[in-house]
C-alpha positions in Angstrom: 0.0 0.0 0.0 1.4 3.4 -1.0 2.5 5.5 2.0 0.3 8.7 2.2 1.0 11.9 4.0 -1.2 15.0 4.4 0.6 18.3 3.8 -1.6 20.7 5.8 -0.7 24.1 4.4 -1.5 27.0 6.8 -1.1 30.6 5.9 1.3 31.2 8.8 1.4 33.7 11.6 4.0 35.2 14.0 1.4 35.1 16.8 2.3 32.3 19.3 -1.3 31.6 20.3 -2.4 31.3 16.6 0.6 29.1 15.8 -0.1 26.8 18.8 -3.8 26.5 17.7 -2.7 25.5 14.2 -0.5 22.7 15.6 -3.3 21.5 17.9 -5.6 21.3 14.9 -2.9 19.4 12.9 -2.7 16.8 15.8 -6.5 16.4 15.9 -6.6 15.9 12.1 -3.9 13.3 12.3 -5.9 11.4 15.0 -9.1 11.6 12.9 -7.5 10.5 9.6 -5.0 8.0 11.0 -2.6 9.5 8.5 0.8 11.3 8.9 0.2 15.1 8.9 3.1 17.4 7.9 2.6 21.0 9.0 3.8 23.8 6.8 3.2 27.4 6.0 3.1 29.9 3.2 4.7 32.7 5.2 5.6 34.0 8.7 6.3 30.5 10.1 8.4 27.4 9.3 8.7 25.0 7.6 7.9 26.4 4.1 5.9 24.3 1.7 8.8 23.0 -0.4 10.9 22.0 2.6 7.9 20.2 4.3 7.2 18.3 1.0 10.9 17.3 0.7 10.8 15.9 4.2 7.7 13.8 3.3 9.4 12.5 0.2 12.6 11.6 2.0 10.6 9.8 4.6 9.3 7.4 2.0 5.9 8.9 1.3 5.0 8.3 -2.3 1.5 9.9 -2.3 1.1 13.4 -0.8 -2.3 15.1 -0.3 -1.6 18.9 -0.2 -4.5 20.7 1.4 -4.7 24.5 1.6 -6.0 25.3 5.1 -7.7 28.4 3.7 -11.4 29.4 4.0 -11.5 30.8 0.4 -10.0 30.4 -3.0 -7.8 33.4 -3.5 -4.2 34.3 -4.7 -2.4 32.0 -2.3 -4.5 29.0 -3.3 -4.5 29.8 -7.0 -0.8 30.9 -7.4 1.6 30.5 -4.6 0.7 26.9 -3.6 0.4 25.5 -7.1 3.8 27.0 -8.0 5.4 25.3 -4.9 3.8 22.0 -5.8 4.9 22.1 -9.4 8.5 22.8 -8.3 8.2 19.8 -6.0 6.9 17.5 -8.7 10.0 18.3 -10.7 12.2 17.4 -7.7 10.3 14.2 -6.9 8.8 12.7 -10.1 8.2 9.4 -8.4 5.9 11.0 -5.8 2.2 11.6 -6.6 1.0 14.9 -5.3 -2.7 15.6 -5.2 -3.8 19.2 -4.6 -7.0 19.5 -2.6 -9.5 22.3 -2.7 -9.7 25.1 0.0 -12.2 24.6 2.8 -14.7 26.9 1.1 -18.4 27.0 1.9 -19.2 23.6 3.5 -22.0 22.6 5.7 -19.6 21.5 8.5 -18.2 25.1 8.6 -21.7 26.6 8.5 -22.7 24.4 11.5 -19.5 25.5 13.3 -20.4 29.2 12.8 -23.9 28.5 14.0 -22.6 26.8 17.2 -20.2 29.8 17.9 -23.2 32.1 17.4 -25.4 30.1 19.8 -22.7 29.8 22.4 -22.2 33.6 22.4 -26.0 34.2 22.7 -26.2 31.8 25.6 -23.6 33.7 27.5 -25.4 37.1 27.6 -28.9 38.3 28.6 -31.5 37.4 25.9 -32.6 39.8 23.2 -35.2 38.8 20.6 -33.7 37.6 17.4 -36.1 39.9 15.6 -34.1 42.8 17.1 -30.7 41.3 16.4 -28.4 41.7 13.4 -25.5 39.4 12.4 -22.2 40.7 11.1 -19.9 38.1 9.6 -16.4 39.4 9.2 -13.9 37.8 6.8 -10.2 38.4 6.4 -10.7 40.2 3.1 -9.1 39.4 -0.3 -8.2 41.0 -3.6 -10.0 38.0 -5.2 -13.8 38.5 -5.8 -14.3 34.8 -5.7 -13.1 34.5 -2.2 -15.0 37.6 -1.0 -18.2 36.2 -2.5 -17.8 33.1 -0.3 -18.0 35.3 2.8 -21.2 36.8 1.5 -22.6 33.4 0.7 -21.8 32.0 4.2 -23.4 35.1 5.8 -26.6 34.4 4.0 -26.6 30.7 4.8 -26.0 31.5 8.5 -29.0 33.9 8.5 -31.5 31.7 6.7 -34.2 30.3 8.8 -32.8 31.4 12.2 -35.1 34.3 12.7 -32.5 37.2 13.0 -33.6 40.6 11.7 -30.7 41.2 9.4 -27.3 39.9 8.3 -24.4 41.9 7.0 -21.0 40.8 5.9 -17.7 42.8 6.0 -13.9 42.4 6.0 -11.0 43.2 8.2 -8.9 44.6 5.4 -8.0 44.7 1.6 -11.6 45.2 0.5 -14.9 46.8 1.7 -17.0 47.1 3.7 -14.7 47.2 6.6 -15.7 46.4 10.2 -16.8 49.9 11.2 -18.9 50.3 8.0 -20.5 46.9 8.6 -21.5 47.8 12.1 -22.7 51.2 11.1 -25.0 49.5 8.5 -26.4 47.2 11.2 -27.1 50.2 13.5 -28.8 52.0 10.6 -31.1 49.0 10.1 -32.4 49.5 13.6 -30.8 46.4 15.3 -30.8 46.5 19.1 -28.1 43.9 19.3 -25.3 43.3 16.9 -23.5 40.0 17.0 -20.1 40.1 15.3 -18.8 36.7 14.0 -15.1 36.6 13.1 -14.9 34.2 10.1 -11.4 33.2 10.9 -9.7 29.8 11.5 -7.2 30.8 14.2 -6.6 33.4 16.9 -4.1 36.1 16.3 -3.7 39.8 15.6 -6.5 40.0 13.2 -9.0 38.6 15.7 -7.6 41.0 18.4 -8.1 44.0 16.1 -11.6 43.0 15.1 -12.5 42.9 18.8 -10.8 46.2 19.3 -12.9 47.7 16.6 -16.1 46.3 18.2 -15.0 48.0 21.5 -14.7 51.3 19.6 -18.3 50.7 18.3 -19.5 50.2 21.8 -18.3 53.7 22.7 -19.7 55.1 19.5 -23.1 53.5 19.8 -23.8 53.3 23.6 -27.5 52.5 23.1 -26.7 49.3 21.2 -25.6 45.9 22.5 -22.6 44.2 21.0 -21.5 40.6 21.2 -18.4 39.0 19.6 -18.4 35.3 19.0 -15.4 33.0 19.2 -13.6 32.2 15.9 -13.8 28.8 14.3 -10.7 27.4 16.1 -10.7 23.8 17.0 -14.4 23.2 16.4 -15.4 19.7 15.3 -16.8 21.3 12.1 -13.3 22.5 11.0 -11.9 18.9 11.4 -14.9 17.5 9.5 -14.3 20.1 6.7 -10.7 19.1 6.4 -11.6 15.4 6.4 -14.1 16.1 3.5 -11.4 17.9 1.4 -8.9 15.1 2.2 -11.3 12.4 1.0 -12.1 14.3 -2.2 -8.4 14.7 -3.0 -7.6 11.1 -2.1 -10.4 9.8 -4.4 -9.5 12.2 -7.3 -12.6 14.4 -7.0 -10.9 17.5 -5.8 -11.3 20.5 -8.1 -11.6 24.2 -7.9 -14.6 25.8 -9.6 -13.1 28.5 -11.9 -16.5 29.7 -13.3 -16.1 33.0 -11.5 -12.3 33.2 -11.1 -10.7 36.6 -11.9 -7.9 34.8 -13.8 -10.4 33.0 -16.1 -13.2 35.6 -16.3 -13.1 39.3 -17.0 -14.3 41.3 -14.0 -14.5 45.2 -13.8 -11.7 46.4 -11.7 -9.6 43.2 -12.2 -8.8 43.4 -15.9 -5.0 43.2 -15.2 -5.5 39.8 -13.6 -7.4 38.3 -16.5 -5.3 35.5 -18.1 -2.3 36.2 -15.9 0.0 33.1 -15.5 0.5 31.5 -12.2 3.3 33.2 -10.2 4.8 33.2 -6.8 7.8 34.7 -5.0 10.3 33.7 -2.4 8.2 35.1 0.4 5.4 32.6 -0.3 5.3 29.6 -2.6 9.0 29.7 -3.4 10.1 30.4 0.2 13.2 28.4 0.8 13.7 27.4 -2.8 17.1 27.7 -4.5 18.3 27.4 -8.1 18.9 23.8 -9.1 21.1 23.2 -12.1 20.2 19.5 -12.1 16.5 20.3 -12.4 17.3 22.7 -15.3 19.1 20.0 -17.2 16.0 17.9 -17.6 14.0 20.6 -19.3 13.8 21.2 -23.1 16.4 23.7 -24.4 13.9 26.5 -24.7 13.7 26.6 -20.9 17.3 26.2 -19.9 19.9 28.8 -19.2 17.9 31.0 -16.9 16.8 33.4 -19.6 13.3 34.8 -19.2 10.6 33.0 -21.3 7.5 34.9 -22.3 4.1 33.5 -21.2 2.7 34.6 -24.5 1.6 31.6 -26.6 3.3 30.6 -29.8 1.6 31.3 -33.1 -1.1 28.6 -33.1 -1.0 26.2 -36.0 -4.5 25.9 -37.6 -6.5 22.8 -37.3 -6.2 20.4 -40.3 -9.2 18.3 -41.2 -9.3 15.0 -43.1 -11.8 14.0 -45.8 -14.3 12.9 -43.2 -14.3 16.2 -41.4 -12.3 15.0 -38.4 -9.2 16.8 -37.2 -6.0 15.2 -38.6 -4.0 15.7 -35.5 -0.9 14.0 -37.0 -0.8 16.6 -39.8 -1.1 19.9 -38.0 2.6 20.6 -37.2 5.7 20.6 -39.2 4.3 21.1 -42.7 7.8 21.9 -44.0 9.2 18.6 -42.8 6.4 15.9 -43.3 8.9 13.1 -42.5 9.5 14.5 -39.0 6.4 16.6 -38.3 6.8 17.2 -34.6 10.5 18.2 -34.4 10.1 22.0 -34.7 7.2 21.9 -32.3 9.2 19.9 -29.8 12.3 22.1 -30.0 10.7 25.5 -30.0 7.0 25.4 -29.8 4.6 25.8 -26.9 0.9 25.1 -26.7 -1.5 28.0 -27.1 -2.5 27.5 -23.4 0.9 28.2 -22.0 -0.1 31.6 -20.5 -2.4 30.0 -17.8 -2.6 26.6 -16.2 -5.0 24.2 -17.8 -6.6 22.3 -14.9 -9.1 19.5 -14.4 -12.7 20.6 -14.2 -15.1 20.4 -11.3 -16.7 16.9 -11.4 -20.1 18.6 -11.0 -19.7 20.0 -14.6 -19.3 16.4 -15.8 -22.4 15.2 -14.1 -24.3 18.1 -15.6 -23.1 17.4 -19.2 -22.2 13.7 -19.5 -22.7 13.8 -23.3 -20.4 16.7 -23.8 -17.8 15.0 -21.6 -18.1 11.8 -23.6 -17.4 13.7 -26.8 -14.3 15.4 -25.4 -13.0 12.1 -24.0 -13.5 10.4 -27.4 -11.7 13.1 -29.3 -8.8 13.3 -26.8 -8.5 9.5 -27.0 -8.4 9.6 -30.8 -5.9 12.5 -30.9 -3.5 11.2 -28.3 -3.4 7.8 -30.1 -2.6 9.6 -33.4 0.3 11.7 -32.0 1.9 9.1 -29.8 0.9 5.6 -30.7 0.5 5.0 -26.9 -2.4 3.2 -25.3 -5.1 5.6 -23.9 -7.3 4.7 -20.9 -10.5 6.2 -19.7 -10.6 4.0 -16.6 -9.5 6.9 -14.4 -11.2 9.5 -12.1 -13.6 11.9 -13.7 -11.9 14.9 -15.2 -8.8 13.0 -16.4 -7.8 10.8 -19.3 -4.9 8.4 -19.0 -1.9 8.0 -21.4 0.0 4.7 -20.7 3.7 5.2 -21.3 6.2 2.6 -22.3 8.1 2.8 -19.0 8.1 4.6 -15.7 11.2 6.5 -16.8 9.3 7.8 -19.8 6.3 8.7 -17.7 8.5 10.7 -15.3 10.2 12.6 -18.0 7.0 13.5 -19.8 5.4 14.6 -16.6 8.2 17.0 -16.0 8.1 18.4 -19.5 4.3 18.7 -19.6 4.2 20.6 -16.3 6.5 23.2 -17.9 3.9 23.6 -20.6 1.4 24.8 -18.0 -0.9 21.8 -18.4 -1.9 19.9 -15.3 -0.7 16.3 -15.2 -0.5 13.5 -12.7 1.3 10.2 -12.7 0.2 6.8 -11.5 3.0 4.3 -12.2 3.4 4.4 -16.1 0.1 6.2 -16.6 0.0 10.0 -17.1 -3.4 11.6 -16.3 -4.3 14.6 -18.4 -7.2 17.0 -17.8 -10.5 16.7 -19.6 -13.9 18.5 -19.3 -17.2 18.7 -21.1 -16.6 22.3 -22.1 -13.2 21.7 -23.6 -13.1 23.2 -27.2 -11.6 21.5 -30.2 -9.5 24.5 -31.1 -8.9 25.4 -27.4 -8.4 23.1 -24.5 -8.4 19.9 -26.5 -5.7 21.2 -28.8 -3.7 22.5 -25.9 -3.5 19.0 -24.3 -2.7 17.3 -27.6 0.0 19.9 -28.5 1.7 19.5 -25.1 1.7 15.7 -25.4 2.8 15.7 -29.1 5.7 18.0 -28.4 7.0 16.3 -25.3 6.4 12.7 -26.7 8.5 13.6 -29.8 11.2 15.1 -27.8 11.4 12.0 -25.6 11.4 9.6 -28.5 13.8 11.4 -30.9 16.1 13.5 -28.6 16.1 11.9 -25.1 15.6 8.2 -25.4 18.2 7.9 -28.2 
């Protein structure tokens, strides 16, 4: 049985109480899952992600579940952590790394918030709920997707519980801030305002939220203010982590990108649209150093430390055969029909290189099974044409498998395809490539096929020989 470890990725804090609470939670999760849990942090605390993952690999773990211990899907989850994991996949090609989804809006967390709310109410003299407003306060993000989760959780917490009003706000980065949120509750006529910090751990942010509520008590002396406890070590937090762990273990973990600012154009966020994944040495690349050995395995285009533009290569047009199907083996290298993929392998890059092509949310597959079947059939036909390798669909939803000739080949192709910004996983000799019902023939399907055609040719004609 493959040894499995859980990489529990916390944001990090320099607050001793918050750090101790994180480690307590990690211990509780390890007891619940009966699985080795490796703590690590994005910033402000050690060990960094890369170092923790290296320790797991050296300890003999060949499957690692990386879970972002974050309430929402924002920049850290979409950029810093994936960059760190891709670097680790290059260092440890024989280790399978599954990236789980953030905690997000789950029933277990909703119940935890409701329990914190009821605990706080029970500790003070009663006030009718019809005269009470709730104020759910999140950390705040530059990502509208993450901020929207706070609004959604606030509404779910309010529904059916009989409170007069619910407002949501944020500690920083975006608005409304805490004072504005409280002011709105006062303006609505609430006699009591219950402030609910939507935070995992204690620390300076929690302290400052409480301080701002104290300021409000002075500003609005005729109103009653109550502050609940944060989520902390509530059973619901452990259950939410367990749910995400199970999803990642079974291959069902996926991030819904329908309203992601990197995939959709939002007013005020146009500069982020289509931006490639990046990180820095304060976050995902914390502790990383240049590795000449790693560089040596990459195709020549990516060696030498010179900058490489994320802009796509000029896309070769689709070529169709007499039956109207795409002739995938005739698209590239028209000037050299006897060796059609060589130019692509040496200098090309798939049109998708600017952003990471990821597996889709399994829910989209359940909604459109016919569309998914069409995409799988076309990918199967195309991958067979450009590689002559067996293709399998007996894998988790959202993936299609390419069976390599050897484990060595699978490892090399995985490394090279990752560089092309296409998600890929490996199970022994089988590479798992992304697939989804909305994949377009001249878009995502072509991106997957291009990356595979390029790297397969490079392996067969320039590496294996």
